[in-house]
LOBAKOL-201967 format. One line per 8 residues: number of its first residue (from 1); for each residue z, x, y of C-alpha. Coordinates in nm, 3 decimals, padded with zeros to 5 digits. Example, Ala and Ser with C-alpha at 12.3 -4.5 7.8 and 13.67 -1.06 7.14 Angstrom:
2
1) 00.780/01.230/-00.450; 00.714/01.367/-00.106
//
This chain:
382
1) 03.489/-00.549/-08.423; 03.794/-00.778/-08.360; 04.042/-00.622/-08.104; 04.395/-00.712/-08.007; 04.279/-00.772/-07.633; 03.945/-00.782/-07.457; 03.707/-00.493/-07.539; 03.770/-00.169/-07.358
9) 04.079/-00.301/-07.177; 04.345/-00.154/-07.397; 04.598/00.068/-07.238; 04.681/00.253/-07.542; 05.054/00.150/-07.535; 05.051/00.102/-07.915; 05.340/-00.171/-07.926; 05.085/-00.378/-08.136
17) 05.062/-00.099/-08.411; 05.445/-00.062/-08.408; 05.488/-00.459/-08.449; 05.222/-00.505/-08.712; 05.382/-00.603/-09.062; 05.058/-00.520/-09.232; 04.962/-00.185/-09.071; 04.623/-00.359/-08.988
25) 04.562/-00.222/-08.635; 04.459/00.126/-08.508; 04.366/00.258/-08.184; 03.992/00.380/-08.155; 03.950/00.645/-07.886; 03.576/00.674/-07.785; 03.687/00.924/-07.498; 03.588/00.664/-07.219
33) 03.824/00.395/-07.365; 04.054/00.262/-07.606; 04.059/-00.034/-07.838; 04.319/-00.169/-08.063; 04.113/-00.271/-08.362; 04.243/-00.504/-08.625; 04.157/-00.456/-09.002; 04.051/-00.828/-09.057
41) 04.101/-00.775/-09.437; 04.469/-00.674/-09.377; 04.541/-00.912/-09.111; 04.751/-01.217/-09.194; 04.695/-01.380/-08.844; 05.066/-01.361/-08.757; 04.971/-01.323/-08.403; 05.249/-01.060/-08.322
49) 05.019/-00.810/-08.203; 04.844/-01.081/-07.947; 05.169/-01.175/-07.833; 05.321/-00.840/-07.744; 05.005/-00.707/-07.584; 05.050/-00.710/-07.200; 04.697/-00.784/-07.150; 04.734/-01.125/-07.314
57) 05.019/-01.245/-07.087; 05.152/-01.246/-06.742; 05.393/-00.962/-06.664; 05.688/-01.003/-06.448; 05.675/-00.763/-06.126; 05.888/-00.757/-05.808; 05.864/-00.598/-05.466; 06.084/-00.316/-05.369
65) 06.425/-00.411/-05.225; 06.501/-00.028/-05.120; 06.284/00.281/-05.050; 06.387/00.623/-04.996; 06.232/01.000/-04.994; 06.430/01.285/-05.111; 06.483/01.570/-05.368; 06.728/01.693/-05.637
73) 07.016/01.884/-05.487; 06.975/02.150/-05.748; 06.734/02.360/-05.633; 06.621/02.479/-05.994; 06.534/02.134/-06.064; 06.331/02.075/-05.748; 06.147/02.402/-05.796; 06.058/02.313/-06.151
81) 05.945/01.951/-06.099; 05.613/01.844/-05.979; 05.753/01.697/-05.652; 06.126/01.665/-05.549; 06.286/01.630/-05.900; 06.389/01.280/-05.851; 06.308/01.195/-06.208; 06.518/01.504/-06.364
89) 06.806/01.413/-06.126; 06.823/01.053/-06.247; 06.788/01.118/-06.614; 07.083/01.396/-06.592; 07.310/01.133/-06.407; 07.233/00.892/-06.694; 07.307/01.127/-06.996; 07.632/01.247/-06.813
97) 07.735/00.875/-06.787; 07.689/00.838/-07.159; 07.325/00.703/-07.180; 07.005/00.792/-07.371; 06.668/00.875/-07.184; 06.326/00.865/-07.354; 06.032/01.014/-07.206; 05.720/01.185/-07.267
105) 05.702/01.553/-07.411; 05.459/01.783/-07.558; 05.509/01.908/-07.921; 05.260/02.035/-08.177; 04.948/01.960/-07.987; 05.040/01.606/-07.894; 05.191/01.425/-07.601; 05.443/01.208/-07.754
113) 05.797/01.034/-07.650; 06.141/01.175/-07.752; 06.507/01.100/-07.686; 06.752/01.288/-07.504; 07.133/01.256/-07.485; 07.227/01.600/-07.344; 07.166/01.785/-07.021; 06.970/02.033/-07.201
121) 06.751/01.809/-07.380; 06.635/01.658/-07.047; 06.458/01.981/-06.957; 06.190/01.891/-07.207; 06.072/01.593/-06.988; 05.995/01.809/-06.677; 05.673/01.831/-06.534; 05.369/01.585/-06.480
129) 05.142/01.497/-06.784; 04.789/01.414/-06.651; 04.672/01.267/-06.972; 04.728/00.958/-07.187; 05.051/00.987/-07.400; 05.134/00.832/-07.717; 05.452/00.607/-07.711; 05.418/00.496/-08.082
137) 05.705/00.532/-08.278; 05.960/00.483/-08.012; 05.968/00.096/-07.974; 06.169/00.017/-08.264; 06.412/00.303/-08.195; 06.475/00.197/-07.818; 06.544/-00.154/-07.942; 06.773/-00.044/-08.223
145) 06.976/00.200/-07.989; 07.020/-00.084/-07.741; 07.130/-00.343/-08.035; 07.400/-00.078/-08.121; 07.525/-00.088/-07.767; 07.348/00.197/-07.633; 07.192/00.221/-07.276; 06.869/00.358/-07.281
153) 06.653/00.469/-06.985; 06.287/00.460/-07.042; 06.065/00.665/-06.821; 05.674/00.644/-06.826; 05.366/00.489/-06.698; 05.378/00.143/-06.579; 05.196/00.010/-06.874; 05.409/00.188/-07.096
161) 05.730/00.022/-06.940; 05.573/-00.321/-06.939; 05.514/-00.254/-07.339; 05.868/-00.141/-07.382; 06.003/-00.462/-07.205; 05.769/-00.677/-07.406; 05.881/-00.531/-07.735; 06.255/-00.521/-07.672
169) 06.257/-00.858/-07.544; 06.459/-01.031/-07.268; 06.774/-01.068/-07.506; 06.840/-00.695/-07.467; 06.719/-00.576/-07.147; 07.067/-00.570/-06.988; 07.119/-00.221/-07.135; 06.760/-00.127/-07.075
177) 06.668/00.083/-06.778; 06.335/00.166/-06.657; 06.145/00.399/-06.425; 05.778/00.387/-06.392; 05.557/00.675/-06.255; 05.295/00.621/-06.001; 04.989/00.643/-06.199; 04.609/00.727/-06.074
185) 04.479/00.682/-06.416; 04.491/00.879/-06.743; 04.218/01.044/-06.955; 04.223/01.057/-07.339; 04.400/01.341/-07.478; 04.075/01.425/-07.663; 03.916/01.519/-07.320; 04.177/01.781/-07.274
193) 04.144/01.898/-07.620; 03.781/01.959/-07.576; 03.829/02.121/-07.237; 04.090/02.378/-07.395; 03.870/02.448/-07.696; 03.591/02.535/-07.474; 03.822/02.806/-07.326; 03.919/02.937/-07.653
201) 04.239/02.757/-07.688; 04.378/02.538/-07.983; 04.601/02.296/-07.828; 04.798/02.287/-08.166; 04.899/02.646/-08.103; 05.024/02.630/-07.766; 05.400/02.575/-07.682; 05.353/02.391/-07.372
209) 05.101/02.263/-07.111; 05.181/02.249/-06.738; 04.942/02.048/-06.514; 05.077/02.106/-06.197; 05.194/02.449/-06.102; 05.126/02.736/-05.869; 04.858/02.856/-06.100; 04.546/02.736/-06.280
217) 04.548/02.851/-06.659; 04.813/03.112/-06.758; 04.915/03.217/-07.104; 05.272/03.308/-07.031; 05.340/03.517/-07.365; 05.104/03.787/-07.230; 05.026/03.691/-06.871; 04.660/03.670/-06.937
225) 04.480/03.403/-06.692; 04.198/03.189/-06.804; 04.029/03.115/-06.484; 04.170/03.262/-06.168; 04.514/03.211/-06.016; 04.467/02.979/-05.717; 04.138/02.844/-05.824; 04.127/02.478/-05.928
233) 04.006/02.435/-06.268; 03.741/02.173/-06.390; 03.955/01.943/-06.580; 04.202/01.920/-06.297; 03.893/01.848/-06.063; 03.770/01.590/-06.293; 04.112/01.410/-06.293; 04.148/01.426/-05.911
241) 03.788/01.278/-05.873; 03.916/00.984/-06.098; 03.611/01.044/-06.333; 03.754/01.103/-06.671; 04.012/00.815/-06.700; 03.986/00.535/-06.987; 03.814/00.224/-06.864; 04.111/00.010/-06.848
249) 04.262/00.220/-06.566; 04.013/00.108/-06.316; 04.130/-00.247/-06.317; 04.503/-00.164/-06.364; 04.728/-00.471/-06.317; 04.994/-00.259/-06.210; 04.841/-00.070/-05.931; 05.004/-00.262/-05.638
257) 05.347/-00.257/-05.449; 05.511/-00.524/-05.694; 05.613/-00.314/-05.956; 05.718/-00.351/-06.327; 06.043/-00.133/-06.359; 06.357/-00.078/-06.200; 06.250/00.233/-06.006; 05.933/00.350/-05.923
265) 05.875/00.732/-05.867; 05.606/00.942/-05.710; 05.506/01.181/-05.459; 05.604/01.108/-05.080; 05.250/01.166/-04.937; 05.234/01.138/-04.568; 05.602/01.223/-04.523; 05.715/01.278/-04.169
273) 05.926/01.557/-04.296; 05.822/01.918/-04.205; 05.550/02.101/-04.384; 05.790/02.337/-04.532; 05.998/02.074/-04.664; 05.700/01.907/-04.810; 05.600/02.212/-04.985; 05.926/02.234/-05.171
281) 05.855/01.889/-05.308; 05.966/01.533/-05.186; 06.001/01.227/-05.406; 05.928/00.866/-05.307; 06.163/00.648/-05.463; 06.121/00.288/-05.472; 06.391/00.047/-05.614; 06.312/-00.303/-05.727
289) 06.646/-00.394/-05.884; 07.026/-00.362/-05.808; 07.023/-00.157/-06.144; 06.769/00.064/-05.995; 06.963/00.118/-05.681; 07.294/00.202/-05.876; 07.075/00.469/-06.075; 06.971/00.623/-05.750
297) 07.304/00.645/-05.614; 07.462/00.799/-05.906; 07.205/01.090/-05.915; 07.283/01.421/-05.722; 07.002/01.379/-05.468; 06.937/01.428/-05.086; 06.816/01.083/-04.993; 06.631/01.003/-04.652
305) 06.462/00.705/-04.503; 06.092/00.638/-04.558; 05.835/00.437/-04.391; 05.738/00.217/-04.661; 05.399/00.087/-04.508; 05.326/00.487/-04.430; 05.409/00.553/-04.809; 05.169/00.279/-04.942
313) 04.894/00.410/-04.698; 04.921/00.739/-04.871; 04.962/00.623/-05.245; 04.656/00.425/-05.306; 04.789/00.314/-05.618; 05.052/00.119/-05.444; 04.761/-00.120/-05.325; 04.480/-00.102/-05.573
321) 04.365/00.082/-05.891; 04.141/00.396/-05.871; 03.765/00.330/-05.804; 03.540/00.421/-06.072; 03.288/00.696/-05.957; 02.900/00.606/-06.005; 02.849/00.905/-06.193; 03.116/00.825/-06.466
329) 02.880/00.725/-06.725; 02.686/01.038/-06.680; 02.999/01.230/-06.751; 03.083/01.070/-07.065; 02.729/01.067/-07.200; 02.683/01.445/-07.150; 03.066/01.510/-07.271; 03.006/01.302/-07.602
337) 02.693/01.498/-07.657; 02.899/01.817/-07.666; 02.795/01.977/-07.332; 03.071/02.209/-07.188; 03.296/02.021/-06.929; 03.277/02.303/-06.696; 02.890/02.264/-06.683; 02.921/01.876/-06.642
345) 03.171/01.892/-06.355; 02.996/02.182/-06.198; 02.689/01.974/-06.158; 02.847/01.654/-06.064; 03.059/01.829/-05.791; 02.873/02.109/-05.679; 03.009/02.153/-05.317; 03.372/02.139/-05.455
353) 03.275/02.388/-05.736; 03.105/02.615/-05.489; 03.411/02.615/-05.276; 03.653/02.717/-05.557; 03.394/03.001/-05.655; 03.406/03.152/-05.299; 03.786/03.101/-05.331; 03.778/03.298/-05.662
361) 03.573/03.565/-05.512; 03.798/03.617/-05.226; 04.103/03.632/-05.445; 03.935/03.883/-05.698; 03.846/04.095/-05.385; 04.187/04.060/-05.258; 04.081/03.930/-04.926; 04.310/03.625/-04.988
369) 04.570/03.552/-05.236; 04.626/03.284/-05.503; 04.862/03.108/-05.308; 05.056/02.773/-05.381; 04.838/02.468/-05.497; 04.910/02.140/-05.586; 04.737/02.075/-05.923; 04.632/02.318/-06.232
377) 04.702/02.366/-06.598; 04.913/02.633/-06.732; 04.943/02.683/-07.137; 05.206/02.874/-07.300; 05.138/03.010/-07.649; 05.403/02.983/-07.905
//
């Protein structure tokens, strides 16, 4: 098997697929890793794929020159966002100034990327996606829009930002603006698909998926819950324990303070603000360039000072990649054999699951309520 980069190290950015003139490359997803595999019969050895791959070259990164914490002044944005709504506030300011935003959306069972040129279209980008997304198809469009005089803001994971910058090339970076999201790792979307199927949900038939909300599973059309409101589901538990990421994530070259983008966004964990303010959502905002600082200044946000060292201490991905759990191989062996994910996670994390089971009983007996929680999946039917 001939691969674009070293085996099992593919980040899944798919820039090589889009650049290949012979359609000789495909992503092979085996749940635990991605590989960009080359069809040697179709390949003409032009090396375009090798040259665009971020794993085959040094990428340019920079330390933050400014750092803040804050939130969108619009309460509706802050309330609907995973943290403080900084991403949406910046995106809105960008389109108001005549720019185009490209970010991740969910449609027809797929996590892909789309473009927004109006304030209303920005809403589709709202919310965290704890799954690997597919940027295929946007690289040429981004470059074409920039070539025709448009300013484009790309928002994605650090590896996706690196791919866009390499594909577009230095000649056109003046009108390319980038935001990377602090990422702990991302699972194959097939894991989510399997998990939902095991709960009787066809991902192709749902309108929306939310991973971080006040509830776990909820079919919004008829208010029917899958699981119990306030109880951590097993997909989220696997994600938070870093057991389900693709293999490349555990050696991510972007998991450090030096960043690839103009702006880095995440949660302001460990903030010195009041508990009540933190519950409402507070974003951590790191700017690596003057372009980034101007974007932040143009957005309608409340900005406050933050201790950078404290922020790094509470966001481990600003220091090092997530550590691979010792039971990861067992998790994937059992998942690939067809075993239910609920059962696998239950046996690998018995104490955590027991705690959630007790919580479920207390909620069902109304001894306690299904209060606000940090993570969970909500699905909305079409």
